[in-house]
C-alpha positions, 0 to 999 in steps of 0.5 A, a space after each residue: 574737330 580739333 586736329 590730331 597730334 602727329 603720329 610720331 609724337 604718339 609713338 614716343 609717348 607709348 615707348 616711354 610708358 612701356 619702358 616705365 612699366 618694365 622698369 617697375 617690374 624689374 624693381 619689384 622682382 629685385 626687391 622681392 628677391 632681396 627679402 627671401 631668405 634661405 634657412 637650414 632647419 635641423 630637427 633631431 636627425 632630420 635637416 631641411 632647407 626652407 626659403 621664407 620671407 618671415 623676419 624672425 625664427 618664431 615667424 618662420 616656425 609658425 608658417 611651417 607645420 613643425 609642431 613645436 611644443 612649449 617645452 621644446 627648445 629652439 636655438 637661436 630663440 624665436 625672437 631672433 631675426 632671420 638671416 640668409 644662410 642661418 641654421 635653426 636647431 630644434 631640440 625636442 622635449 622628452 616625455 617622463 611619466 611620474 607615479 606619485 602616491 600611486 597616481 600617474 602624471 606626465 611631464 615633458 622636459 627638454 633634457 637633464 636629470 630626474 631632479 629637472 623632471 620633478 621641478 617641472 612636475 611642481 609638487 613639493 617633496 618632503 625630506 623623507 619621501 623616496 624617489 626612484 630612480 635617484 634625483 641625479 639620474 639622467 632622463 631618457 625618453 618615456 622613463 617612469 619616476 616613482 615617488 613614495 610618500 613617507 609618513 612617520 608616526 610615533 607613540 608611547 606604549 606602556 608595558 608592565 614589569 611583573 614582580 617576583 617573589 623572594 622566599 626567605 627562611 625564618 626559624 621563628 616560624 613553624 614549618 608549613 607556616 608562611 608570612 608575607 612581609 612585603 607585597 609585590 608591586 609591578 613596575 612599568 616600562 615606556 617604549 617609544 614606538 615608531 611606525 613608518 608608512 609608505 603611501 599610507 600603508 604600514 611598512 615598518 614598526 620599530 622601538 626607538 627608545 625604552 626606559 624604565 618608568 618604575 622598577 618592580 618591587 619584589 614580594 617577600 614571603 617568609 617560610 618557617 623552618 622551626 620544628 614543632 614541639 615534640 609530643 610529651 614523652 617524645 625525644 627532642 629533635 633539631 631541624 636544620 635549614 635546607 642544605 646549600 643555603 637554599 631559600 626555597 620553601 620546604 618540599 612539602 609546604 604549599 606557599 600561599 600567594 596571590 594568583 598574579 604573582 609569579 613563583 620561582 620553583 628551584 629544580 632538584 639538585 639532581 635536576 629533572 627532564 622533559 620530553 619535547 618533540 620526542 627528544 629528552 631535555 634535562 633542566 636545572 630549574 623551573 620558574 613561573 613567570 610571564 611570556 610576551 611576544 615581539 617581532 622584527 624592529 630592524 635592529 639586532 638583538 643585544 647579543 648582536 645577532 639578527 632576531 629570528 624565531 627561537 630567540 627570546 629577550 630576558 632580564 639578564 639579572 634573572 636569566 643570563 644571556 645564552 641560557 637555553 630555555 623551554 617555554 610551553 607553547 613556544 618551544 626551545 629557545 635561547 636568551 639572546 636579547 634584553 629589554 624585559 624585567 623580572 621573571 618575564 620572557 619576550 618571545 620572537 615571532 615572525 609576524 605581528 599577527 602571531 604576537 597579537 595571538 600570543 598576547 601575555 601568558 602565564 607560563 612555566 620557564 624551564 632552564 635547560 642544561 
């Protein structure tokens, strides 16, 4: 059996081992303390201090349950290396509700204006589309942005211009005799109509332009003023044309004409009267013509006034603006607008349905005093 080393040697070995272990422990603790960093984290009004061994801002945020969303802003950026005493700020994104063509969507935006929310939304807008509130409005948490999709359609509408009948006295024709020397021809007007749709529903209808494609041609009817020869033995008489140069047919004659042709009938010099709603009105003339109907187009009348019921459009060469009229089935009206031709009146209605119900009618047009 070999001899054991002296006890003094054993004691020295044990002392060396114990010192080495203690030294390693101290080094480990010192190194660990060197990698722990104290960071102040600010989230809105809340501020906390955390101690972490993570190397980057992103690593620290992943380690702690801060609930960072993709749209939230972090400063400094998540790839920034952490330093002891650093401050990290979180700016939470705002929730914005977008209603587009009646459908709801949600986007999150860190900050900015409605324009920034629309860019995050990502759907293209047309220049005519309506955004409320405006694109420059500042965002607030939970606000609603509404997008109204606008479509515009245009078409050309044709409308007849009724012709009128011009009566001319003819002393070569016997009284009671009529002769049509020229047939009447309706004219034609082209109206460009614009219809504006909001989210697929009609919001506005207006006349963009109007032009006369063909002017009407008046019919010419000659009526006789020549007195018939007296019977044998009767004294000769002379018949003069109507006083005042009127070109109207004789009072007792019944001019023949096609049913569609509007006839002008002059009132007597002394005038006449009608009763409307219990009130008596005097008139100076009565015309047979046509009546159409229209409703608001967004524009004022030719007289500069906003259109309303009781205003009608006329041909100023036939009926001057400002003339008071009575149209059976419509009532008392004033000529305030233009856009029709010949002996036609265009009656203002409150709704499009009323215009459709009225249609085109043959009417008597009374010119009131």
